[in-house]
Every structure is written in C-alpha cells, then in structure tokens.
C-alpha positions as CSV (number, residue, x, y, z in Angstrom):
1,M,0.3,58.5,-73.8
2,D,-0.8,60.9,-76.7
3,Y,-5.1,60.7,-76.2
4,A,-6.9,63.1,-78.5
5,I,-9.8,62.8,-76.1
6,E,-9.9,63.3,-72.6
7,A,-12.8,62.7,-69.8
8,E,-13.4,63.2,-66.1
9,G,-16.3,62.1,-64.1
10,L,-19.3,63.8,-67.1
11,V,-22.5,63.9,-65.1
12,K,-25.8,65.0,-67.2
13,T,-29.2,64.5,-65.7
14,Y,-32.4,64.7,-67.3
15,G,-35.2,65.7,-64.4
16,D,-34.2,62.8,-62.1
17,K,-33.1,60.6,-64.6
18,A,-29.0,60.3,-64.5
19,A,-28.1,60.0,-68.7
20,L,-24.6,60.0,-67.5
21,D,-22.8,59.0,-64.3
22,G,-19.7,59.9,-64.0
23,V,-17.9,59.1,-66.8
24,D,-14.6,58.6,-67.6
25,L,-13.0,57.9,-71.4
26,R,-9.5,58.6,-73.6
27,A,-9.0,57.3,-77.1
28,R,-5.6,57.5,-78.2
29,T,-5.1,59.6,-81.4
30,G,-4.8,58.2,-84.4
31,T,-7.4,55.2,-82.8
32,V,-10.7,54.2,-83.1
33,L,-12.7,54.0,-79.7
34,G,-15.3,51.9,-79.9
35,V,-18.0,53.1,-77.3
36,L,-21.2,50.1,-76.9
37,G,-23.6,50.4,-74.6
38,P,-27.5,49.0,-74.6
39,N,-30.1,52.1,-75.8
40,G,-30.2,54.9,-73.6
41,A,-27.0,54.0,-71.8
42,G,-25.8,57.3,-72.8
43,K,-23.6,56.7,-75.8
44,T,-25.6,59.4,-78.0
45,T,-25.1,62.3,-74.4
46,A,-21.3,62.1,-74.3
47,V,-20.8,62.3,-78.0
48,R,-23.1,65.7,-78.1
49,I,-20.3,66.9,-74.3
50,L,-17.0,65.6,-76.2
51,A,-18.9,67.5,-79.7
52,T,-19.8,70.6,-77.5
53,L,-23.1,70.5,-78.6
54,L,-24.4,69.9,-74.4
55,R,-22.5,70.7,-71.4
56,P,-22.4,68.2,-68.8
57,D,-23.4,69.4,-65.5
58,S,-20.1,68.9,-63.4
59,G,-17.2,66.6,-65.0
60,H,-14.7,68.0,-67.6
61,A,-13.4,66.7,-70.8
62,R,-11.0,67.9,-74.3
63,V,-10.5,67.5,-77.2
64,H,-6.7,67.8,-78.0
65,G,-6.0,70.4,-74.4
66,H,-9.2,72.0,-75.1
67,D,-11.8,72.0,-72.8
68,V,-14.6,71.3,-74.6
69,A,-16.8,73.4,-72.0
70,A,-14.7,76.3,-71.8
71,R,-13.3,76.8,-75.1
72,P,-16.0,75.5,-77.4
73,A,-15.3,77.5,-80.3
74,E,-10.9,76.2,-79.8
75,V,-12.8,72.7,-79.6
76,R,-15.2,73.0,-82.8
77,K,-12.1,73.8,-85.4
78,L,-10.4,71.0,-84.5
79,I,-13.5,67.9,-85.2
80,G,-16.4,66.9,-87.3
81,L,-19.9,65.2,-86.6
82,T,-21.7,62.8,-88.7
83,G,-24.7,61.2,-86.2
84,Q,-26.9,58.9,-86.6
85,Y,-29.3,59.8,-89.3
86,A,-27.8,61.1,-92.7
87,S,-28.0,65.6,-92.2
88,V,-27.6,66.5,-95.9
89,D,-29.8,68.9,-98.0
90,E,-31.9,66.1,-100.2
91,K,-32.7,69.1,-102.9
92,L,-29.2,70.0,-103.6
93,T,-26.2,67.6,-105.2
94,G,-23.4,66.3,-103.1
95,T,-21.6,68.7,-104.7
96,Q,-23.7,71.0,-104.2
97,N,-23.8,70.1,-100.3
98,L,-20.0,70.2,-99.8
99,V,-19.5,73.1,-101.5
100,M,-22.4,75.4,-99.4
101,M,-20.3,73.4,-96.6
102,S,-17.1,75.1,-97.0
103,R,-18.2,77.8,-98.2
104,L,-19.6,78.3,-94.5
105,L,-16.1,77.5,-93.3
106,G,-15.2,80.1,-95.1
107,A,-13.2,78.8,-97.9
108,D,-13.5,80.4,-101.0
109,R,-15.9,79.8,-104.4
110,A,-12.6,78.0,-106.2
111,A,-11.2,76.4,-102.6
112,A,-14.9,75.0,-102.0
113,R,-15.3,73.3,-105.1
114,A,-12.1,71.9,-104.7
115,R,-12.4,70.7,-101.7
116,A,-16.2,69.0,-103.2
117,A,-14.5,67.2,-105.8
118,E,-11.8,66.1,-104.1
119,L,-13.9,65.2,-101.5
120,L,-16.5,63.1,-103.8
121,E,-13.5,61.0,-105.1
122,R,-12.4,59.7,-101.8
123,F,-15.6,58.0,-101.1
124,G,-16.6,57.4,-105.3
125,L,-19.1,59.4,-105.6
126,T,-18.1,61.6,-108.5
127,D,-20.4,59.9,-110.7
128,A,-23.4,61.6,-108.2
129,A,-21.8,65.0,-107.8
130,G,-24.7,66.5,-109.9
131,R,-27.3,64.3,-108.5
132,A,-30.1,65.5,-106.1
133,A,-29.1,63.3,-102.8
134,S,-32.9,62.3,-102.0
135,G,-31.7,60.0,-105.2
136,Y,-28.7,58.6,-103.9
137,S,-28.6,55.2,-101.6
138,G,-28.8,55.2,-98.0
139,G,-25.3,53.7,-98.3
140,M,-24.1,56.8,-100.7
141,R,-26.4,59.3,-98.5
142,R,-24.0,57.7,-95.4
143,R,-21.0,58.9,-97.1
144,L,-22.3,62.7,-98.2
145,D,-22.7,63.0,-95.3
146,L,-19.6,61.5,-93.8
147,A,-17.5,63.0,-96.2
148,V,-19.5,66.8,-95.5
149,S,-18.5,66.2,-91.8
150,L,-14.9,66.5,-93.6
151,V,-14.9,69.2,-95.4
152,S,-13.2,71.5,-92.4
153,R,-10.1,68.4,-92.2
154,P,-11.0,67.9,-88.2
155,R,-8.5,66.3,-86.8
156,V,-10.8,64.0,-84.8
157,L,-14.1,62.7,-85.5
158,F,-17.3,61.9,-83.5
159,L,-19.1,59.1,-85.3
160,D,-22.8,58.2,-83.3
161,E,-24.2,55.6,-85.2
162,P,-22.8,55.5,-88.8
163,T,-24.0,52.6,-90.2
164,T,-28.0,51.9,-88.5
165,G,-30.1,51.1,-91.3
166,L,-27.1,50.7,-93.8
167,D,-27.1,46.6,-95.9
168,P,-23.9,44.8,-94.8
169,H,-22.5,46.1,-98.2
170,A,-23.1,49.6,-97.7
171,R,-21.9,49.0,-93.8
172,S,-18.5,47.3,-94.9
173,E,-17.5,50.0,-97.3
174,L,-17.9,53.1,-94.8
175,W,-15.7,50.5,-92.7
176,E,-13.2,51.0,-94.9
177,V,-13.7,54.9,-95.1
178,V,-13.4,54.7,-91.0
179,R,-9.8,53.1,-91.3
180,G,-8.6,55.3,-94.5
181,L,-9.2,57.9,-92.0
182,V,-7.6,56.6,-89.3
183,A,-4.9,55.7,-91.0
184,D,-4.8,59.8,-92.3
185,G,-4.1,60.1,-88.3
186,V,-7.5,61.7,-87.3
187,T,-8.8,59.9,-84.7
188,V,-12.6,58.4,-83.9
189,L,-14.9,57.5,-81.9
190,L,-17.3,55.4,-83.0
191,T,-21.0,54.9,-81.1
192,T,-22.5,51.0,-82.5
193,Q,-25.0,48.9,-81.6
194,Y,-23.5,46.2,-83.9
195,L,-20.6,44.2,-82.2
196,E,-19.3,43.2,-84.9
197,E,-18.6,47.0,-85.9
198,A,-16.9,47.7,-82.7
199,D,-15.0,44.1,-83.2
200,Q,-13.6,44.9,-86.8
201,L,-13.3,48.7,-85.8
202,A,-12.0,49.8,-82.5
203,D,-8.8,49.5,-81.2
204,D,-10.2,50.6,-77.4
205,I,-14.0,50.3,-76.6
206,L,-15.6,51.8,-73.2
207,L,-19.1,49.8,-72.3
208,I,-21.1,52.3,-71.0
209,D,-24.4,50.9,-69.1
210,A,-26.9,52.9,-67.4
211,G,-24.8,56.0,-67.5
212,R,-22.0,54.6,-66.3
213,A,-18.7,53.2,-67.7
214,A,-18.8,49.1,-67.0
215,A,-15.2,48.4,-69.1
216,Q,-12.7,49.6,-71.0
217,G,-9.7,48.1,-72.5
218,T,-8.9,46.6,-76.5
219,P,-11.4,44.0,-77.9
220,D,-8.9,41.4,-76.4
221,E,-8.9,42.9,-72.9
222,L,-12.5,43.0,-72.9
223,K,-13.5,39.6,-74.0
224,A,-11.0,38.1,-70.9
225,M,-13.2,39.7,-68.6
226,A,-16.0,36.8,-70.3
227,G,-13.9,34.3,-69.4
228,G,-12.1,31.3,-71.2
229,H,-12.4,29.7,-74.3
230,R,-16.4,28.8,-74.7
231,L,-17.6,25.1,-76.7
232,D,-20.2,25.4,-79.1
233,V,-22.5,22.5,-80.4
234,R,-24.5,21.3,-82.5
235,P,-26.5,18.4,-82.8
236,L,-27.2,16.3,-86.4
237,R,-30.4,16.0,-85.1
238,P,-33.3,18.2,-84.2
239,E,-34.8,15.9,-81.4
240,D,-31.5,15.3,-80.0
241,V,-31.6,19.5,-78.5
242,E,-32.6,18.3,-75.4
243,K,-30.2,16.2,-74.6
244,T,-27.3,17.9,-75.5
245,K,-28.1,21.0,-73.6
246,A,-28.8,18.3,-70.1
247,I,-25.1,16.5,-70.8
248,L,-23.7,20.3,-71.2
249,G,-25.5,21.3,-68.2
250,S,-26.8,25.1,-69.7
251,D,-29.7,26.1,-71.8
252,E,-28.1,27.1,-74.2
253,L,-25.7,25.2,-76.8
254,S,-22.2,26.6,-75.5
255,I,-20.6,26.1,-72.3
256,P,-17.4,28.1,-70.9
257,I,-14.1,25.8,-70.8
258,H,-11.5,27.2,-68.4
259,D,-9.5,24.3,-69.4
260,L,-8.9,23.1,-73.1
261,A,-8.8,19.4,-71.9
262,A,-12.1,20.0,-70.7
263,A,-13.5,19.9,-74.5
264,P,-12.4,16.6,-75.9
265,A,-14.3,15.3,-72.6
266,V,-17.5,16.8,-73.1
267,L,-17.5,15.6,-76.4
268,R,-17.3,12.4,-75.3
269,K,-20.0,12.7,-73.4
270,L,-21.5,13.7,-76.4
271,D,-20.2,10.5,-78.8
272,D,-21.6,8.3,-75.6
273,A,-25.0,9.6,-75.4
274,G,-25.4,9.1,-79.6
275,V,-25.4,12.5,-80.3
276,V,-24.2,12.8,-83.5
277,L,-23.3,16.6,-83.7
278,A,-23.6,18.6,-87.3
279,E,-20.7,21.0,-86.4
280,H,-18.5,21.7,-83.2
281,A,-16.4,24.5,-82.3
282,L,-14.1,25.8,-79.1
283,R,-14.0,30.0,-80.0
284,L,-12.8,32.7,-77.7
285,P,-15.7,34.9,-76.1
286,S,-16.8,37.3,-78.4
287,L,-18.3,41.0,-78.3
288,D,-22.1,39.4,-77.5
289,D,-20.8,37.4,-74.5
290,V,-18.4,40.5,-73.0
291,F,-21.7,42.3,-73.4
292,L,-23.8,39.7,-72.0
293,T,-21.4,39.2,-68.8
294,L,-20.8,43.1,-68.2
295,T,-24.3,44.3,-68.5
296,G,-26.7,41.2,-68.0
297,A,-28.7,41.5,-71.2
298,R,-27.8,41.3,-74.8
299,K,-28.9,45.0,-76.9
C-alpha cells in the first residue's frame, strides 16, 4: 500500500514528561488521516515532528519516503502546514499575503501574482483580495491561512486543529475545501478536537492518549471497538427520568444493545411501567462513544 506519511516509535520528552511515547502512524496517499486525543495527548507534537519543526528523541518518520530528521529540506518541499491559529499578516491584503509567500519561495513577480489570484478564487476570497486581512471574518482568515500553506502546491498538508474557534458555517466551508484538496490527490493529516469533524472528513483515524496510540482504523472500525448498537431514549415527562434509568440499569438514558432483539423488550418494559417516550433511537456507536471507551474520559 502507498503511504504518504509513515512513523514508527516516535518519542519526544520534555523533562520527565513524555509528550509522545512510541507512537506509530500511517497515512495513505490521497486520504485524510484524522488524529484525535484529549488536550495534551501529543497531537501537536506529532505534527511538529512530521513537519520538521521538532526532532524526535527516538523513532523514525518519513514523508513520501524522505526521513524528516535526516532530509528535512526535501520534506519541506513536499508539505504545507496550517496551525491552530491563523498566521497571516493582518496588515497586508489577501493578495499581498499570498504574493509575499510566493516570492519567498522563489517565484517571480508575475508568477506570484498569478498564483495568488488562482488561490483567492479557489477559496472564495477574490472580492476581499484588496482588503487588509485584519478586516476578514474568522472563517475568511482561516481560508486565507490555508491558501498561504498551498502556495507551493504541497503533496502533503498538515492541519493542526484548523477549525478552532470557527462557527458551524465557517467550519462547514473549510470541510469542503479539505474535501476538494483530497480530490486533487493531496494527503491531509488533520488534528481536531471535534469528533464530528473527524467523522466527516477522515478516511482513517488515529486516537492518541497520554502520548501513545490507543487505536487506529477507519471510523467504522473504531466505532465497532466501542461495542454494538446503543438504545437512546428520552422520556416525555421529566419526572420519569429516574424511573427510566432504573429500568435501563444505567446512569444515562442510553444503553448498549448487543442483541437487536433486546431493544423491543426494553421498550416494552418502559411502556409497562407507564413511561411515555418523547423519542427513542437505536444507533451505532459514535466517535464520542469510541473516545469515552478507549480513553476513559470525554475530551
């Protein structure tokens, strides 16, 4: 199988704390690898190592076959990076930000302006091209930041929590941009605090907890690790909540269902007890359930 990113046994310590403690990961070419984990799990440290910004204490990582520690210059030619916060120069216009980056990468003035116009159109920023970035909305700044990271036409893009602080509409817009990049053959490594985001975008997911890889697989494979289906119920009357939990034998209004034939029996028990349900649903586990099962705490 063709992997754009491969890492084995990554270790990085700060004093007596291991930010990474032997992490392995792989991202297939032309796909999205979502990296999930609690705050402080080591996600950003992994990205910084893969992007040649940090050297691992031990272990190896390669981007399209180039070792990130031994051949960082070659790796940098292949990658783009967007961090947790927009890094554009707010005093410059959208066009000026993009032209400046192109010029720093060696393009002549005409080529730089042409690339800037191309990216501004792609990211829906043409109308704002002549405005200072300080006047952009949060979503526009993130799109400009992403456009800057694509000036060099990278084959691998690292997105470290790119939608932090964005409203749902702006987040959805950025998701569409990521999907378009993958359709063009770009490999994306995405760290995120939004489980829904990983479910929407990731072909594969790596769950990191306390500096170690807790699990890796497709979203469906990880959901299977959290067990079978779940039955969620919501009583119509608030006074029936505690009675419902007692019948379910749970501290929540949700229980795992390992035998689908058991769900109707549970609903009959609630009906016999006089509990009227406003709604009920039988569903597969979510990534929230996976997170709780594999790390023991919600993010």
